[in-house]
C-alpha positions, 0 to 999 in steps of 0.5 A: 802750853798750860805749864807756860801760862802757869810760869807766866802767872807765877812771874806776874805774882812775884815782886820782880813781875809786879815791878815789870808790870808797873813799868810797862803800865807807866810806859803805856801811859806816856803819850809819846810811847803811845804814838810810837806804838800806833806808828809801828802798828800802822807800818805793820798793817801796811805790809800785809 
């Protein structure tokens, strides 16, 4: 398991990983995407 975490950390430090992280941050700051995420979580919680 620690090998997997090490690879994730290594990716996060790479230029490609930094671009992916920045893209995810931009998407998370969009109000429409936040609303979609809330709806999805609500549906998933309702199924339990």
